[in-house]
N, C-alpha and C positions, 0 to 999 in steps of 0.2 A: 391313422385310420386304417381298419381291417379290411383287406382286399375281399370282396366277394367274387369268387371264381365260379365259373360254370362247370359243374362236376366233370373231372376228368380221371383218366388212368394214371396220370401222374402223382395222384394223392394215394395210390394203393397202399404203400407200406404203412403211411402215417394215419390212413382211415382204419386199417386193421389195429394200430397201436390205441387208437383212439376207442375202439369198439372194446377193446381189452381193459381198457382204463374204465369205462362204463360199466362192464360186467363186474369187474374187482370192487368197485364202489357199490354195488348192489343195485344198480339202475338198470331196469329191463330194456330201455329202449336207445337207440343211436341213430339218427337219420332216418327213423321210422323203419328199420330193418326187422325188428323184432314185432312190430304192430303188423306187419303184413299176413294176410290170412295163411291159414295152414294149408299145405299141399292138398289138392284136392278140393278144396274150397274154390280155389282160383288158379288152376294149374298154369305154370309159367312165369308167374310174377312171385315167386316166394324166394327170400334170399336169407340165407343163415350165416352167421358169422364163420363157421367153420368151411361153408363151400365157397366163401369170398376169398380164401387163401388162394384159390385157382385163378389167375390172372383173367382167363377166359370169362368165368363167371362175374368178377369185378368189373370186366368190361361190360357185361351184360346189364349190371346195376348201373353203372354209369349211363349207358344208353337209354335204360328205365328212367333215371331222373332227368335227363335231359328231355327226353320224349314225352315226359308227363306234362309238359306244358302245352301239347297238341292235342286239340279237342279229339282228334280221331285216335289217340293213343290207348293202350290196353290197360284197363285198370279195373280193380275190383267194383261191383255194382255200388253205387251210392258216394264214391269217391271222386271229389272235384278235381279239374285241372289244376295243375300247381306249377309253379317256377321254382327250382331248387338253385341255391347257390350254396357252395362251400366257402367257410371262412378259412383264410389262409393267414399264416401267422406273418405279420409284415416284415420281421426280423429274420425269419426262416423260410424262404420261398418253397413252394411244395409241401408245406407242413400244413395237415389238416388240422384246424382247431374246433371246429363245429360246424353246424349247417343253420340256414335258415330257409323256410318256404313260404311263399305267398300263395294261397289258395285263391284262385281268379274269382270265384264266388262261393257261396255258402248255400249250397242247395241239396242239404242232406239233414235231418231234423238233429243228428249227432254234432255236425258242426255248428249248427244254428245255436245249439244249447252250451256245448262245452268244448268244442273244437276251435272254432273261429277261423279267421283267414291267415294267421302267422302260425308258424311253428317253428321253434328253434331250440337248439341245444349245443352246450358248448363242453368239452371235453373235461373231465375233472381236473386235469393238470394244467389248464389253461384258464380256470375260471377267476375271476376277480381281476380281471386286467381290462375290463370294457368292451371285450369283443361282442357280446350280445346286444349291449345298449348301441353300440356303433353300426352293427349290421341292422338292427330294427331301424335306427335313424336314416339309413340309406334305402331302405326298402319302401318306407312310407311314400316318398314321392313317386316311385315307382307304380305303388298302386294307384295313385292319384292320376297317373297318365293312363292306366286301365280303365278310368273311370268309376273307380271305388271311392266313394266320398267318406265312408267311414269304415274302420278297420275294428272286427270284434278280436281281441287278443285276450286269451285266457292263460291261467297258471294256477297250480295246486295251491290250496288253501296255505300249506306251511312252507311254500316256497317264495319267502322273503326278498331273496336276491333277484327273482324273476318279477315279482311284484315292483321293486324297485325299478328295474329295468323299463318296464313298460310305463311307470308314472313319470320316469325321467323323459320319457318320449312323448308326452302329453296324454297318457292314457288317464281316463277319467273313470272311476271305478262305478260300476253299476250295480252288482250285487253278488253275493255268493249263491251258487248252484251246483249241485251234484258234486261237491268237493272241489268246486273250482272259484277262483276269483275271476270275474267278467269285467272287462274294461274296452272301453271305445276310444279310438283315436281318430280325429278329424284329419283327413289328409289333405285338404285344400283343393279337392277336384273341383 
């Protein structure tokens, strides 16, 4: 089972290595970093790969990820509260292999159409080992305890591995929309 850890500074080195793997693979996002708004759009909540070399900036990222579960935390307009977990390699403690997040509610049209409740990503060098599927399996009952009875989970149309992960965790295909496959997972809440 993949350990799900609260984001922590102990992952600094392996997080940056993972970011470099994502970049080398031509993937634009990792743990939501590249998706944050540009400086000026939402000052103070921008993280770049280069800035995260600085331990203080990485600590700020960790605080942001942990604090994002708090309703009162700073976030861009329209962004939902979310709980983040970082996947840890069970054979190599402190080794970041990916992340998964649970949005506490879908309160923005973009989340309702293509974003969903769950976001996850596994670094390229750790794929095909079941980390995403196991992490999703662990988060489903957590969503139920938050009173979320159905989870919207989406993936890109061409991401067959993610589609298999969602389906293996009870995802029922709804439809394709805006370049995404939409699935619903009953949580048992």
